[in-house]
MIVO-921964 format. One line per field, with one value per residue (C-alpha): residue number from 1; residue in one letter; chain; x, y, z. Coordinates in Angstrom, 1 decimal. Layout:
MIVO-921964
pagu <- [NUM_...]
lomar <- [A_...]
kolvo <- [A_...]
xx <- [X_...]
yy <- [Y_...]
zz <- [Z_...]
***
This chain:
MIVO-921964
pagu <- [1_2_3_4_5_6_7_8_9_10_11_12_13_14_15_16_17_18_19_20_21_22_23_24_25_26_27_28_29_30_31_32_33_34_35_36_37_38_39_40_41_42_43_44_45_46_47_48_49_50_51_52_53_54_55_56_57_58_59_60_61_62_63_64_65_66_67_68_69_70_71_72_73_74_75_76_77_78_79_80_81_82_83_84_85_86_87_88_89_90_91_92_93_94_95_96_97_98_99_100_101_102_103_104_105_106_107_108_109_110_111_112_113_114_115_116_117_118_119_120_121_122_123_124_125_126_127_128_129_130_131_132_133_134_135_136_137_138_139_140_141_142_143_144_145_146_147_148_149_150_151_152_153_154_155_156_157_158_159_160_161_162_163_164_165_166_167_168_169_170_171_172_173_174_175_176_177_178_179_180_181_182_183_184_185_186_187_188_189_190_191_192_193_194_195_196_197_198_199_200_201_202_203_204_205_206_207_208_209_210_211_212_213_214_215_216_217_218_219_220_221_222_223_224_225_226_227_228_229_230_231_232_233_234_235_236_237_238_239_240_241_242_243_244_245_246_247_248_249_250_251_252_253_254_255_256_257_258_259_260_261_262_263_264_265_266_267_268_269_270_271_272_273_274_275_276_277_278_279_280_281_282_283_284_285_286_287_288_289_290_291_292_293_294_295_296_297_298_299_300_301_302_303_304_305_306_307_308_309_310_311_312_313_314_315_316_317_318_319_320_321_322_323_324_325_326_327_328_329_330_331_332_333_334_335_336_337_338_339_340_341_342_343]
lomar <- [X_X_X_X_X_X_X_X_X_X_X_X_X_X_X_X_X_X_X_X_X_X_X_X_X_X_X_X_X_X_X_X_X_X_X_X_X_X_X_X_X_X_X_X_X_X_X_X_X_X_X_X_X_X_X_X_X_X_X_X_X_X_X_X_X_X_X_X_X_X_X_X_X_X_X_X_X_X_X_X_X_X_X_X_X_X_X_X_X_X_X_X_X_X_X_X_X_X_X_X_X_X_X_X_X_X_X_X_X_X_X_X_X_X_X_X_X_X_X_X_X_X_X_X_X_X_X_X_X_X_X_X_X_X_X_X_X_X_X_X_X_X_X_X_X_X_X_X_X_X_X_X_X_X_X_X_X_X_X_X_X_X_X_X_X_X_X_X_X_X_X_X_X_X_X_X_X_X_X_X_X_X_X_X_X_X_X_X_X_X_X_X_X_X_X_X_X_X_X_X_X_X_X_X_X_X_X_X_X_X_X_X_X_X_X_X_X_X_X_X_X_X_X_X_X_X_X_X_X_X_X_X_X_X_X_X_X_X_X_X_X_X_X_X_X_X_X_X_X_X_X_X_X_X_X_X_X_X_X_X_X_X_X_X_X_X_X_X_X_X_X_X_X_X_X_X_X_X_X_X_X_X_X_X_X_X_X_X_X_X_X_X_X_X_X_X_X_X_X_X_X_X_X_X_X_X_X_X_X_X_X_X_X_X_X_X_X_X_X_X_X_X_X_X_X_X_X_X_X_X_X_X_X_X_X_X_X_X_X_X_X_X_X]
kolvo <- [A_A_A_A_A_A_A_A_A_A_A_A_A_A_A_A_A_A_A_A_A_A_A_A_A_A_A_A_A_A_A_A_A_A_A_A_A_A_A_A_A_A_A_A_A_A_A_A_A_A_A_A_A_A_A_A_A_A_A_A_A_A_A_A_A_A_A_A_A_A_A_A_A_A_A_A_A_A_A_A_A_A_A_A_A_A_A_A_A_A_A_A_A_A_A_A_A_A_A_A_A_A_A_A_A_A_A_A_A_A_A_A_A_A_A_A_A_A_A_A_A_A_A_A_A_A_A_A_A_A_A_A_A_A_A_A_A_A_A_A_A_A_A_A_A_A_A_A_A_A_A_A_A_A_A_A_A_A_A_A_A_A_A_A_A_A_A_A_A_A_A_A_A_A_A_A_A_A_A_A_A_A_A_A_A_A_A_A_A_A_A_A_A_A_A_A_A_A_A_A_A_A_A_A_A_A_A_A_A_A_A_A_A_A_A_A_A_A_A_A_A_A_A_A_A_A_A_A_A_A_A_A_A_A_A_A_A_A_A_A_A_A_A_A_A_A_A_A_A_A_A_A_A_A_A_A_A_A_A_A_A_A_A_A_A_A_A_A_A_A_A_A_A_A_A_A_A_A_A_A_A_A_A_A_A_A_A_A_A_A_A_A_A_A_A_A_A_A_A_A_A_A_A_A_A_A_A_A_A_A_A_A_A_A_A_A_A_A_A_A_A_A_A_A_A_A_A_A_A_A_A_A_A_A_A_A_A_A_A_A_A_A_A]
xx <- [111.7_108.0_106.2_102.6_102.8_105.3_105.1_107.4_106.3_106.8_106.0_105.3_107.2_106.4_109.0_110.2_111.0_108.2_106.2_102.6_101.3_102.6_101.5_102.1_101.1_100.7_100.9_101.8_99.9_101.6_104.7_107.1_110.1_112.3_110.8_110.9_114.6_115.6_114.1_115.2_118.8_118.6_117.9_119.0_115.9_116.1_112.5_109.2_107.2_109.4_109.6_112.7_113.7_115.6_117.8_117.2_120.4_118.7_115.8_117.5_117.9_114.4_113.0_114.9_113.4_109.9_110.6_111.8_108.6_106.5_105.2_105.2_103.5_106.0_108.9_107.9_107.4_110.9_112.4_110.6_111.7_115.3_114.9_112.7_113.7_110.7_111.2_111.0_109.9_109.9_107.6_108.1_105.5_106.2_102.7_99.4_99.7_98.5_100.1_103.1_103.9_102.1_103.6_102.3_98.9_98.7_99.8_97.0_94.4_95.6_95.5_91.8_91.1_93.1_90.6_93.4_91.9_88.2_87.1_87.7_90.5_93.3_94.3_93.7_93.6_94.9_95.0_93.1_95.7_98.5_97.5_98.0_95.2_96.2_95.1_94.6_95.2_95.7_99.5_99.3_99.1_100.2_100.6_98.1_100.6_102.4_99.3_99.1_102.7_102.3_99.2_100.9_103.9_101.6_99.6_102.7_103.8_100.4_99.0_96.1_96.3_92.9_92.1_89.9_89.4_91.0_91.0_93.2_92.0_92.4_90.0_90.5_90.8_94.0_95.6_93.6_90.6_89.2_88.3_84.6_83.3_81.6_82.1_80.2_81.8_85.3_85.7_82.9_84.9_87.8_91.0_90.5_87.1_86.5_84.5_83.4_83.5_80.3_79.5_78.1_78.4_76.2_76.9_75.4_76.7_79.5_81.8_84.0_87.3_87.3_83.9_82.3_80.7_81.2_80.2_77.4_75.6_74.0_75.1_73.1_73.3_75.9_78.1_79.7_83.0_83.0_80.0_80.1_77.3_76.8_76.7_73.5_72.3_71.4_71.6_68.8_69.1_69.8_69.8_72.3_74.0_75.2_78.9_81.2_82.3_78.7_77.0_77.3_80.0_81.7_78.8_79.6_76.5_76.3_73.9_73.7_73.1_70.3_68.8_67.4_67.7_65.0_65.5_66.1_66.0_68.4_69.9_71.5_71.7_73.0_70.6_70.5_70.0_67.0_65.7_64.0_63.8_61.1_61.8_62.1_62.2_65.1_65.5_68.2_69.2_66.9_63.8_60.7_59.4_56.1_56.4_53.6_52.6_51.8_48.2_49.3_48.4_50.6_52.9_55.3_57.2_61.0_63.9_65.5_68.8_67.0_66.5_70.2_71.4_68.0_67.0_63.9_62.4_60.5_60.5_57.7_55.9_52.2_50.6_47.7_49.3_52.8_54.4_57.2_56.3_58.3_57.0_58.5_59.7_58.0_59.7_63.4_65.2_66.1_68.8_68.4_71.1_71.4_72.0_74.7_76.6_80.1_81.3]
yy <- [91.4_90.8_93.3_93.6_97.2_99.8_103.3_106.2_108.6_110.0_108.7_109.8_108.3_108.2_109.0_105.4_105.7_103.5_104.4_105.2_106.3_106.8_109.0_108.0_110.6_108.1_104.4_102.2_99.0_96.4_98.4_97.6_95.4_98.3_100.7_98.0_97.2_100.8_101.5_98.2_99.1_102.0_99.7_96.3_94.6_90.8_90.2_89.7_92.4_95.0_98.7_100.8_104.1_106.1_109.2_112.5_112.0_109.1_111.1_112.2_108.6_107.8_110.8_109.7_106.2_107.6_110.0_107.2_105.3_108.4_108.9_112.7_112.8_110.5_112.2_115.6_114.3_112.7_116.0_118.0_115.4_116.2_119.2_117.4_116.4_114.0_110.3_109.0_105.4_103.1_100.1_97.2_94.4_91.3_89.9_90.6_89.2_90.0_93.4_93.1_96.7_100.0_101.4_98.4_98.8_102.4_101.7_99.2_101.6_104.3_102.0_101.6_105.3_106.2_103.8_101.6_98.6_98.0_97.0_93.3_93.4_93.4_91.2_93.3_90.6_91.7_95.4_96.4_94.8_96.3_100.0_102.3_104.2_107.7_111.3_112.9_116.6_120.0_119.3_115.9_112.4_112.0_108.6_108.6_108.1_111.3_113.5_115.0_116.1_117.6_119.5_120.9_122.1_123.7_125.5_126.9_128.1_129.9_127.3_124.9_121.4_120.6_116.8_116.0_112.4_109.4_106.3_103.8_105.1_108.8_110.6_109.9_113.5_114.0_111.5_111.7_113.6_111.5_113.4_114.2_113.9_116.0_115.3_117.6_116.3_114.8_113.3_110.8_109.1_106.9_106.2_103.0_104.1_103.8_106.9_106.6_109.3_111.3_110.4_112.9_112.2_114.5_115.6_112.5_110.1_107.7_105.5_103.0_101.5_98.7_99.9_102.5_103.4_102.4_105.6_108.2_107.9_110.1_108.9_110.3_107.1_104.6_102.4_100.0_98.1_95.7_97.1_98.2_100.3_100.0_102.9_105.0_103.7_106.0_105.6_107.6_109.8_107.7_104.4_101.7_98.8_95.9_95.4_92.5_94.1_94.7_91.4_90.5_87.9_86.8_87.6_90.5_92.8_94.9_97.0_96.7_99.5_102.0_100.9_102.9_102.4_104.6_107.0_105.2_101.8_99.0_96.3_93.0_91.0_91.6_93.7_93.4_96.1_98.4_97.5_99.6_99.2_101.5_104.1_102.9_99.2_97.1_93.7_91.3_88.0_86.0_88.3_86.5_88.1_87.4_87.2_88.7_88.2_91.0_91.0_91.4_87.8_85.8_83.4_82.1_83.1_83.1_84.5_87.6_85.8_83.7_86.9_88.0_89.6_89.4_92.5_94.6_94.0_96.4_95.6_97.2_96.7_96.1_98.9_96.6_93.2_94.5_91.8_92.5_92.0_91.9_92.5_93.4_96.9_98.6_102.0_102.4_104.8_108.0_110.2_113.9_115.1_118.5_116.8_114.6_117.3_117.7_120.6]
zz <- [65.3_65.9_68.1_69.3_70.5_71.6_73.0_74.1_76.8_80.2_83.6_87.2_90.1_93.8_96.5_96.4_92.7_91.5_88.4_89.3_85.9_82.3_79.4_75.8_73.1_70.3_71.3_68.3_67.5_65.3_64.7_61.8_62.4_61.4_64.0_66.7_66.0_65.9_69.3_70.8_69.9_72.3_75.3_76.4_75.0_74.8_73.8_75.6_77.3_78.9_79.8_80.0_81.4_78.9_79.2_77.5_75.6_73.8_72.5_69.3_68.1_69.2_67.3_64.2_64.4_64.6_61.8_59.6_60.4_59.4_63.0_63.4_66.8_68.5_66.7_67.9_71.4_71.5_70.3_73.0_75.6_75.0_77.4_79.9_83.4_83.7_83.7_80.1_79.4_76.4_76.4_74.0_73.9_71.9_72.6_74.2_77.7_81.2_82.0_84.3_85.0_85.5_82.3_80.3_81.9_81.0_77.5_77.0_78.4_76.1_73.1_73.7_74.2_71.1_69.3_68.1_69.9_70.7_74.2_74.8_72.2_74.8_77.8_80.9_83.5_86.9_86.0_89.2_91.4_89.3_89.3_92.3_94.0_93.2_93.9_90.6_91.3_89.9_90.2_88.5_90.0_93.6_95.3_98.2_101.1_99.9_99.4_102.9_102.9_99.4_100.5_103.6_101.6_99.0_101.7_103.2_99.8_99.3_96.9_97.1_95.5_94.2_94.3_91.4_92.2_94.0_91.8_90.0_86.7_85.7_83.4_79.8_78.6_80.6_78.1_74.9_73.6_70.7_67.6_66.8_70.4_73.0_76.7_79.0_82.2_81.5_85.0_84.1_81.3_82.6_80.8_78.8_77.5_73.8_72.7_69.0_66.4_66.7_70.3_72.8_76.5_78.6_82.2_83.9_81.2_82.4_80.4_82.3_81.1_78.5_77.4_75.2_71.9_68.3_66.6_66.8_70.2_72.8_76.3_79.2_81.3_82.5_80.3_82.7_82.3_79.4_77.6_74.0_72.4_68.6_66.2_66.3_69.7_72.5_76.3_78.0_81.1_84.2_82.3_83.3_81.5_83.7_83.2_83.8_87.1_88.4_88.3_84.7_85.3_82.1_79.9_77.6_77.8_74.6_72.6_68.8_66.3_66.3_69.6_72.5_76.2_77.6_80.5_83.8_82.1_82.8_80.7_81.9_78.6_75.1_73.0_69.2_66.5_66.3_69.8_72.4_76.1_77.5_80.1_83.7_82.7_84.0_82.3_83.5_81.9_84.1_83.7_82.5_79.3_77.6_73.8_71.8_68.2_65.7_67.0_70.6_71.6_74.0_72.3_75.1_78.2_77.9_79.9_78.5_77.9_75.3_73.3_73.5_70.4_68.5_66.6_66.1_69.6_71.8_75.6_77.7_81.0_80.8_82.9_83.9_84.7_85.5_83.4_81.0_77.3_74.1_70.6_67.2_67.1_64.2_64.5_64.0_66.3_64.4_66.0_66.3_63.9_65.7_69.1_67.7_65.8_67.2_65.0]
***
């Protein structure tokens, strides 16, 4: 039985009995046929992409299936779930298709944040319309129409429900904390972000869903949806990268390896390896750029999109003429090893 992905976890329902979010401790990508068949036998799975609610009485068999597959995390979770009164869900995906349920959408977001799939590696079409706008609170996720009543009851019981944010996407760290990372302000990293080993995200750094870093990076600016930053590249304080949801259209704006986006700079086209965008400079795909030779002489004027993906470039603004210039970057970016240490 072929399977694209599967996951066992727990979910939150609203008062109407609809699932509004789901947590999976260890989503599985490309599971074995044996594991898929063992789990499918516990539900009425006929193929395709489906999610099922399972009873606590089924968790022993589910735990045994994961143990047989050598998955200790899911096996432990299934054993603990035997005493739980929370809704338990099993998601079985035969293929990577547009998500059709909240449980499937949350599974895909967690696959990315668990680093099992890189951004742009999954079909996420329609996920905004699928997910609920939820109050993420000190007492867990609450469907917005039910928030006021929950707050009133809590106050009358002497408690205060703290609302951390109102959004379709929760913060990533409520579901997974990737190894080897430092995140100064966890609310600024959405579930579905891919945070590479060795990445540091400072207080004003932001990483959207289906976006992130490949490896060691210092993030003090904004990584918008759809953007991927290569290993060794830094995003300076206040810098912004145009994403597919903020004007970038279908163009995948990315940054290669060992590049630097200076403080308060902006990028709207794919940047190659070992490139530098000076502080305060915003370059979009249509920006006119004057190319210079090694002696600093004008060569030609091009649009920034014509330089997409090219390496060893330095972008700067001429302080006299105000024009944007590009020349070969003679100095590679060297990261501060102490700033990037996560141990």
